[in-house]
VEXMARKOL-584447 format. One line per 5 residues: their letters; for each residue y, x, z of N, C-alpha, C. Coordinates in steps of 0.001 Angstrom, whole numbers, always signed. Atoms other than C-alpha are relative to their C-alpha. Example, Ala and Ser with C-alpha at 12.3 -4.5 7.8 and 13.67 -1.06 7.14 Angstrom:
! residues 2
AS> -1190:+890:+0:-4500:+12300:+7800:+1200:+900:+0 ~ -1190:-820:-60:-1060:+13670:+7140:+1090:-770:+730
This chain:
! residues 245
XXXXX> -350:-725:-491:-17726:-14608:-17865:-1059:+709:+696 ~ +484:-1651:-508:-20717:-12282:-16646:-692:+430:-1682 ~ +1186:-983:+1287:-22638:-9969:-19192:-1312:-622:-299 ~ +2005:+600:+75:-26365:-10673:-20140:-317:+1154:+213 ~ +97:-1481:+334:-27313:-7430:-18917:-1072:-31:+1537
XXXXX> +1480:+412:-1497:-30467:-6602:-15493:+1010:+323:+894 ~ +54:-5:-1228:-27618:-6160:-12970:+516:-2068:+420 ~ -423:+1208:-120:-26485:-10148:-13697:-1864:-684:+213 ~ +1364:+1010:-643:-30219:-11405:-13446:-194:+821:+1125 ~ -70:-380:-1790:-30404:-9339:-9948:+651:-620:+861
XXXXX> -1071:+606:-393:-27461:-10800:-8988:-633:-1480:+534 ~ +576:+1247:-270:-29042:-14241:-9316:-802:-413:+355 ~ +1079:-36:-499:-32232:-13419:-8388:+226:-17:+2185 ~ +240:-29:-862:-30924:-12252:-5149:+699:-1360:+745 ~ -438:+1196:-895:-28807:-15657:-4785:-1298:-818:+218
XXXXX> +1553:+613:+107:-32029:-17743:-5780:-958:-21:+1357 ~ +805:-790:-1345:-33858:-15806:-2841:+768:-1096:+936 ~ -675:-66:-1645:-31542:-16417:-153:+632:-2058:-453 ~ -301:+1355:-325:-30624:-20372:-1156:-1219:-733:-158 ~ +1579:+815:-85:-34747:-21188:-1190:-461:+202:+1452
XXXXX> -21:-807:-1162:-35104:-18920:+2154:+551:-814:+1288 ~ -267:+375:-1292:-35256:-20344:+5683:+599:+1677:+1357 ~ +71:-1434:-896:-33708:-17459:+8486:+205:-210:+1558 ~ -126:+427:-748:-34412:-17411:+11945:+1840:-359:+299 ~ -1286:+403:-467:-31473:-18992:+13981:+1371:+1264:+408
XXXXX> -1039:-1682:-729:-29937:-15067:+15465:+245:+472:-960 ~ +87:-1195:+973:-30221:-13679:+12360:+1991:-100:-528 ~ -1174:-252:+344:-26519:-12564:+11364:+611:+27:-1558 ~ -181:+387:+1573:-24741:-13833:+8042:+1442:+135:-168 ~ -1147:+211:+479:-22219:-13726:+5732:+174:-801:-1077
XXXXX> +52:+972:+849:-20982:-16456:+3549:+787:+1013:-1660 ~ -640:-244:+1113:-20365:-15912:-264:-117:-646:-1056 ~ -29:+840:+1626:-19524:-17434:-3730:-574:+671:-629 ~ +627:-279:+701:-21509:-17231:-6005:+887:+588:-1292 ~ -1172:+319:+704:-18658:-17763:-8266:+1460:+700:+348
XXXXX> -450:-162:-910:-16029:-15246:-6625:+1578:-873:-172 ~ -678:+712:-366:-12842:-17060:-5888:+803:+957:-1262 ~ -1184:-809:+995:-10745:-14124:-8130:-551:-477:-1168 ~ -201:+159:+1384:-12887:-15473:-11204:+36:-1558:-540 ~ -593:+1490:+93:-11923:-19201:-10744:-954:-678:+1086
XXXXX> +903:+329:-252:-14866:-19905:-8208:+1060:-779:+1221 ~ -567:+972:-1194:-14218:-22989:-5350:-828:+178:+1437 ~ +1063:-7:-1033:-15410:-23268:-1911:-611:-1173:+255 ~ +734:+1262:-276:-17502:-26027:-2275:-1677:+734:+511 ~ +1322:-745:-532:-21093:-25452:-653:-1174:+396:-739
XXXXX> +424:-392:+1095:-22470:-25918:-4138:+311:+1852:-621 ~ +16:-1313:+11:-20896:-22163:-4288:+67:+1066:+657 ~ +88:-1013:-1043:-21207:-20645:-1223:-1889:+64:+414 ~ +835:+10:-221:-24232:-19070:-164:-107:+832:+1236 ~ -214:-757:-976:-25186:-17136:+3035:-1087:+1233:+66
XXXXX> +563:-1477:+211:-26390:-13441:+3089:+36:+849:+726 ~ +247:-717:-659:-27440:-10917:+4581:+1250:+1436:+108 ~ -1099:-813:+609:-24726:-8016:+5270:-112:+949:-1410 ~ -176:-940:+1184:-26649:-5991:+3095:-375:-423:-1390 ~ +157:+621:+997:-27229:-8574:+597:+1432:-710:-684
XXXXX> -1555:-620:+6:-23454:-8706:+589:+792:+720:-699 ~ -670:-1020:+1064:-22568:-5569:-391:-437:+190:-1061 ~ +848:-203:+1362:-25057:-5527:-3079:+722:-694:-1032 ~ -768:+894:+1170:-23847:-8627:-4599:+1154:+816:-559 ~ -1222:-320:+377:-20476:-7372:-4601:-140:+1721:-753
XXXXX> +570:-1086:+859:-21710:-4240:-6111:-392:-204:-929 ~ +741:+345:+1136:-23809:-5726:-8582:+1370:-424:-1091 ~ -880:+294:+1060:-20478:-7635:-10083:+586:+510:-256 ~ -1089:-989:+889:-18490:-4506:-11277:-699:+687:-1198 ~ +550:-404:+1029:-21358:-4027:-13041:-498:-1457:-1566
XXXXX> +338:+986:-524:-21518:-7264:-13885:+1407:-769:-1346 ~ -1503:+42:+742:-17960:-7886:-15922:+605:+1186:-298 ~ -1037:-603:+777:-15262:-6693:-18040:+1379:-62:+76 ~ -1428:-75:-22:-11585:-5992:-18541:+414:-523:+1001 ~ -1109:+79:-936:-9411:-7877:-16025:-1201:-390:+939
XXXXX> +1482:+262:-443:-12643:-9482:-14310:-386:+1271:+1016 ~ +703:-1538:-519:-13777:-5849:-13934:+1002:+211:+1208 ~ -1283:-261:-367:-10454:-5286:-12156:-186:-657:+1334 ~ -113:+1110:-990:-10566:-8200:-9611:-1681:+604:+565 ~ +1038:+47:-755:-14456:-7002:-8967:-50:+1082:+693
XXXXX> +206:-1625:-853:-13786:-3345:-8183:+1054:-65:+1179 ~ -1275:-446:-1165:-10633:-4158:-5995:-521:-979:+1443 ~ +583:+558:-1317:-12864:-7179:-4020:-1254:+854:+683 ~ +1152:-1629:-444:-15917:-3739:-3811:+786:+619:+1349 ~ -1046:-566:-816:-12752:-2148:-1891:+155:-794:+1427
XXXXX> +49:+349:-1259:-12527:-4464:+325:-491:-586:+776 ~ +1348:+589:-1189:-15316:-5732:+1822:-1181:+1209:+581 ~ +605:-768:-272:-16095:-2406:+1816:+643:+836:+1330 ~ -222:-506:-929:-13400:-1249:+4468:+574:-1424:+783 ~ -538:+1243:-383:-13302:-4827:+6158:-499:+1038:+1592
XXXXX> -627:-465:-980:-12250:-3499:+9963:-890:-747:+1719 ~ +666:+1123:-731:-14306:-6410:+11667:-1515:+381:+59 ~ +1558:-473:+148:-18528:-4777:+12517:-76:-1266:+920 ~ +1196:+1228:+162:-20401:-7942:+12653:-1444:+696:+1281 ~ +1133:-609:-398:-23664:-7782:+13747:-1053:+733:-997
XXXXX> +678:-755:+357:-25720:-5289:+12468:+685:-267:-2178 ~ -600:-650:+1380:-23193:-4316:+9439:+89:+883:-657 ~ +526:-1084:+932:-24070:-2977:+6375:+1003:+1359:-197 ~ -851:-1130:-284:-22920:+450:+6403:-636:+588:-1236 ~ +400:-870:+1185:-23068:+1854:+2295:-463:+1746:+486
XXXXX> -86:-672:+164:-24682:+5222:+1629:+869:+1219:-625 ~ -1106:-359:+297:-22736:+7975:+1394:+435:+436:-1405 ~ -738:-357:+1441:-23123:+8310:-2567:+88:-1463:-864 ~ -858:+1312:+50:-22638:+4309:-2180:+1774:+264:-113 ~ -1058:+98:-165:-19938:+4588:-881:+1073:+1084:-1089
XXXXX> -836:-275:+965:-17886:+7113:-3606:-245:-615:-461 ~ -240:+1464:+1312:-19082:+4569:-6426:+1188:-549:+327 ~ -639:+851:+379:-17192:+2564:-4514:+1866:+291:+28 ~ -797:-656:+621:-14313:+4702:-4130:+1032:+309:-1062 ~ -49:-171:+1536:-14181:+5735:-7542:+590:-1368:-418
XXXXX> -508:+1487:+970:-13839:+1972:-8527:+1521:-259:+493 ~ -1089:+199:-180:-10880:+1491:-6384:+1017:+736:-134 ~ -1169:-864:+406:-9161:+4224:-7558:+318:-392:-1594 ~ +341:+988:+1715:-10168:+2729:-11607:+862:-1204:+630 ~ -515:+1214:-418:-8905:-279:-10029:+1729:+78:+42
XXXXX> -1140:+300:-454:-5614:+412:-8639:+663:+718:-917 ~ -523:-104:+1271:-4870:+2606:-12141:+366:-556:-940 ~ -429:+1083:+832:-5028:+132:-14084:+465:-709:+82 ~ -634:+921:-186:-3513:-2396:-12752:+1917:+574:+280 ~ -1192:-627:+78:-175:+18:-12535:+29:+213:-906
XXXXX> -504:-317:+1375:+677:+43:-15904:+1531:+1247:+23 ~ -1673:-215:-1:+3985:+2048:-16826:+884:-1669:-136 ~ -492:+922:-405:+5288:-1552:-17272:+776:-450:+1236 ~ -120:+638:-1660:+4496:-2782:-14106:+1014:+728:+904 ~ -1046:-557:-1258:+5945:+123:-11933:+1537:+207:-524
XXXXX> -1774:-453:+102:+9296:+331:-13977:+509:-1246:+60 ~ -237:+1480:-585:+9162:-3747:-13412:+620:+105:+1600 ~ -65:-648:-1636:+8415:-2552:-9350:+1643:+350:-9 ~ -1030:-1538:-323:+11135:+97:-9518:+1479:-1197:-114 ~ -795:+653:-288:+13865:-2451:-10598:+86:-1500:+764
XXXXX> +156:+801:-1140:+12909:-5153:-8307:+516:+264:+1645 ~ -263:-1175:-1838:+13266:-2605:-5245:+1485:+127:-991 ~ -1763:-163:-171:+17230:-1624:-6623:+666:-1571:-43 ~ -1116:+824:-407:+18158:-4714:-6894:+21:-1210:+1303 ~ -107:-326:-1675:+16966:-5408:-3588:+448:+106:+682
XXXXX> -692:-933:-878:+18353:-2887:-1977:+1607:-607:-470 ~ -1631:+139:+509:+22071:-3506:-4193:+507:-1419:+982 ~ -599:+747:-757:+21645:-6996:-2278:-116:-18:+1507 ~ +339:-473:-1481:+20192:-5936:+1160:+1975:+1:+748 ~ -1238:+202:-1086:+22909:-6723:+3961:-821:+801:+1058
XXXXX> +766:-849:-974:+22001:-4259:+6424:+576:+116:+1218 ~ -1252:-144:-1039:+24444:-5010:+8892:-263:-1427:+859 ~ +277:+1386:-952:+22824:-8379:+10017:-1100:+43:+680 ~ +1086:-532:-985:+20496:-8739:+13295:-1132:+6:-572 ~ +1022:-53:+151:+17808:-9721:+11365:-653:+1283:-439
XXXXX> +778:-1573:+1141:+17687:-6279:+9036:+142:+1139:+1270 ~ +386:-930:-1515:+18191:-4450:+12875:-1438:-194:+297 ~ +1591:+466:-507:+15157:-6309:+14215:-939:+988:-505 ~ +866:-1040:+940:+13231:-5019:+11087:-476:+1098:+277 ~ +299:-1646:+4:+13762:-1642:+11328:-536:+360:+1600
XXXXX> +752:-777:-1289:+13517:-1420:+15131:-1458:-286:+61 ~ +1652:-113:-133:+9877:-3122:+14686:-756:+1023:-588 ~ +754:-1176:+145:+9420:-537:+12414:+15:+1061:+550 ~ -231:-1393:-1338:+10390:+2621:+14486:-1351:-149:+1121 ~ +954:+377:-835:+8448:+562:+17178:-1287:+801:-366
XXXXX> +1219:-4:+300:+5416:+626:+15127:-228:+1809:-309 ~ +361:-1531:+541:+5500:+4543:+13775:-225:+304:+1634 ~ +99:-960:-1097:+6209:+5331:+17459:-1061:+193:+1132 ~ +1324:+306:-727:+3073:+3891:+18715:-1704:+406:-695 ~ +1333:-294:+568:+1030:+5311:+16169:-566:+993:+115
XXXXX> +471:-467:-779:-1743:+6884:+17124:-986:+1322:-1498 ~ +257:-1078:+842:-2335:+10297:+14663:-1373:+764:-114 ~ +1923:-441:-417:-6166:+11324:+13951:+165:+1468:-260 ~ +1:-1326:+573:-6576:+15228:+13808:-185:+122:-1690 ~ +35:+29:+1447:-7839:+14625:+10129:+1128:-782:-771
XXXXX> -1054:+269:+282:-4745:+12664:+9584:+1196:+1140:-140 ~ -1574:-1149:-531:-2269:+15585:+10693:-404:+1123:-1259 ~ +272:-1517:+1051:-4414:+18420:+8851:+436:-931:-1522 ~ +315:-13:+1592:-4582:+16412:+5470:+1977:+120:-501 ~ -1771:-152:+1062:-555:+15858:+5412:+246:+961:+200
XXXXX> -547:-329:-14:-127:+18819:+6438:-909:+1013:-1094 ~ +669:-338:+1115:-2030:+20184:+3588:+785:-474:-1032 ~ -1312:+668:+1391:-46:+18183:+1207:+1325:+551:+465 ~ -1398:-1310:+16:+3010:+19988:+2566:+324:+988:-349 ~ +261:-1132:+400:+1761:+22953:+2271:-7:+559:-1598
XXXXX> +379:+179:+1470:+776:+22368:-1243:+868:-641:-972 ~ -708:+559:+729:+3389:+20405:-2331:+1066:+1175:-98 ~ -864:-1271:+145:+5763:+23798:-1098:-434:+1029:-700 ~ -110:-680:+1294:+4237:+25822:-3237:-473:-183:-1074 ~ -63:+461:+1620:+4293:+23927:-5974:+1403:+124:-422
XXXXX> -1909:-415:+366:+8220:+24174:-5846:+11:+1220:+467 ~ -869:-1915:-314:+8386:+27832:-4477:+491:+719:-1691 ~ -919:-824:+1022:+10735:+29446:-6914:+312:-765:-1126 ~ -371:+766:+1031:+11672:+26706:-9016:+994:-417:+1061 ~ -1582:+1209:-503:+15312:+24968:-8532:+324:-1258:-700
XXXXX> -218:+1333:+627:+16052:+21831:-8890:+1136:-81:-1093 ~ -1192:+160:+1109:+18305:+20674:-11821:+729:-316:+803 ~ -852:+580:-663:+21463:+19463:-11538:-198:-1676:-493 ~ +943:+1268:+233:+19843:+16343:-12800:-546:-752:+846 ~ +104:+811:-1087:+18006:+15838:-10406:+436:-537:+1523
XXXXX> -1440:-300:-1377:+20451:+16653:-7486:+611:-1112:+118 ~ -726:+768:+145:+22566:+14049:-8772:-646:-1094:-45 ~ +587:+1797:+29:+19882:+11094:-9166:-572:+340:+1579 ~ +285:+191:-1851:+18786:+11940:-5286:+1355:-79:+739 ~ -1006:+387:-165:+22081:+11632:-4429:+488:-1068:-212
XXXXX> +164:+1142:+1011:+22648:+8815:-6354:-559:-1420:+581 ~ +1159:+864:-828:+19537:+7280:-4664:+896:-415:+1857 ~ -709:-68:-1499:+21070:+8486:-950:+779:-840:-4 ~ -1123:+939:+313:+24289:+6598:-1848:-82:-1152:+471 ~ +449:+1683:-647:+23083:+3255:-2363:-916:-47:+1059
XXXXX> +544:+436:-891:+20876:+3330:-171:+634:-101:+1633 ~ -1015:-153:-926:+23527:+4532:+2688:+1422:-444:-279 ~ -1596:-93:-91:+26642:+3122:+1581:+672:-542:+1562 ~ -835:+1325:-1283:+27271:+546:+4552:+66:+1112:+1149 ~ -147:-764:-1410:+26257:+3202:+7099:+1010:+1200:-154
XXXXX> -880:-1427:+85:+28455:+6292:+5771:+1727:-1391:+113 ~ -1884:+749:-142:+31710:+3292:+5732:+278:+153:+1153 ~ +142:-298:-1148:+30518:+3221:+9395:+292:+1055:+404 ~ -285:-1502:-23:+30807:+6816:+9311:+1707:+545:-100 ~ -1375:-411:+565:+34326:+7365:+7841:+694:-589:+954
XXXXX> -1608:+874:-801:+35851:+4513:+9729:-72:+834:+1466 ~ +265:-540:-1096:+34720:+6126:+12559:+682:+1780:+474 ~ -418:-1574:+191:+35474:+10091:+11482:+1313:-143:+518 ~ -1606:-242:-175:+39089:+8961:+10781:+585:-429:+1256 ~ -163:+361:-1178:+39261:+7608:+14227:+340:+966:+1115
XXXXX> +14:-1228:-321:+39062:+11403:+15457:-1298:+212:+1083 ~ +1454:-476:-850:+35458:+11568:+16766:-823:+608:-815 ~ +642:-1321:+630:+33136:+14384:+15659:-819:-226:-394 ~ +765:+5:+590:+30209:+14319:+13978:-1533:-442:+1534 ~ +916:-498:-664:+28245:+14737:+17321:+345:-2063:+768
XXXXX> -397:+1294:-736:+30217:+11186:+18996:-852:-943:-1191 ~ +550:+880:+673:+29281:+9051:+15691:-1317:-282:+24 ~ +2007:+159:+46:+25395:+9967:+15323:-309:-839:+1595 ~ +569:+631:-1506:+25640:+8577:+19190:+179:-1356:-322 ~ -545:+1366:+456:+27760:+5521:+18403:-848:-1316:-756
XXXXX> +752:+505:+766:+25724:+4465:+15543:-1361:+540:-307 ~ +1071:-429:-575:+22378:+5916:+16761:-434:-115:-1533 ~ +170:-273:+1774:+22001:+7689:+13290:-266:+1925:+68 ~ +106:-1164:-300:+21127:+11537:+13167:+1016:+582:-327 ~ -693:-983:-67:+23392:+14359:+13386:+451:+957:-1829
XXXXX> +209:-760:+1102:+22215:+15907:+10040:+602:-1364:-1199 ~ +163:+1368:+1596:+22716:+12141:+7885:+2180:-374:+619 ~ -1070:-59:-99:+26530:+12031:+9632:+799:+1044:-1160 ~ -667:-807:+1134:+27509:+15397:+8118:+74:-683:-1418 ~ +840:+452:+2121:+25265:+14642:+4279:+1537:-1308:+10
XXXXX> -1178:+1203:+684:+27972:+11380:+4473:+1285:+606:+8 ~ -980:-251:-278:+30819:+13277:+5473:+201:+1156:-1526 ~ -24:-1322:+1111:+30402:+16034:+2961:+162:-785:-1550 ~ -24:+606:+1190:+30039:+13796:+155:+442:-1625:+26 ~ -776:+1424:+57:+32391:+11361:+796:+988:-119:-914
XXXXX> -449:-14:+1182:+33864:+11763:-2449:-785:-1325:-860 ~ +1138:+327:+814:+31021:+10273:-4147:-517:-1198:+341 ~ -284:+1681:-801:+30720:+7325:-1420:+733:-936:-365 ~ -1376:+897:+722:+34294:+6099:-2371:-227:-172:-1146 ~ +450:+633:+1570:+33118:+6529:-6022:-680:-1529:-141
XXXXX> +1193:+844:+309:+30478:+4499:-5993:+550:-1048:+662 ~ -61:+1334:-500:+32042:+1629:-3483:+1501:-216:-991 ~ -973:+570:+980:+35294:+1752:-6116:-597:-700:-1228 ~ +150:+264:+1098:+32895:+920:-8748:-1108:-854:-28 ~ +568:+1613:-471:+31275:-1953:-7552:+306:-1466:+6
């Protein structure tokens, strides 16, 4: 399971030392699985050892240098998780900038290796099937959407987050400057929009046929005026999509 190298020796040296020592009663400790659960370890007492926060972090750091293949991916992910723990305990270990940079690189590698082209296609198909079967008229769906809206309304954006988002928008705008979308790209965007909003568009058409204007429709359905306008401009495409269902 583990590679036979110096990191493995260091790892078991920390474990053996922790198993034989006696710490003061007021010492803050964290439980560590000697063989991680992701690698087949269990919750038995023989597989759990009490470590200080620093030892716990170092052990997870060493595990990324003791494994390979799919096990390496799991240990990189676990290292990222333990670094981003929000619950700060007594004497919680904070890694140095150099070590934190290594951790973040591990997370990026784990993410890239996990999202293969095949997995991306499978995930895309699942989303398409889910959205195709999703009934947006149910009360359960409305509650979920309202919960998401409430979460975003109460979200507190830090100055750094706002600046990063602004920089990304400016960067993307600069990259698109002077470039025109191809007709194929436009059609693909329109098709995606229609698939996601066909139920709302149907309601828009029904209200519009009764004589309501765009602003009145937007207030009745609690949607933006632009969405009403866009739906009406592409009414023929929406109706063609419904006829082909």
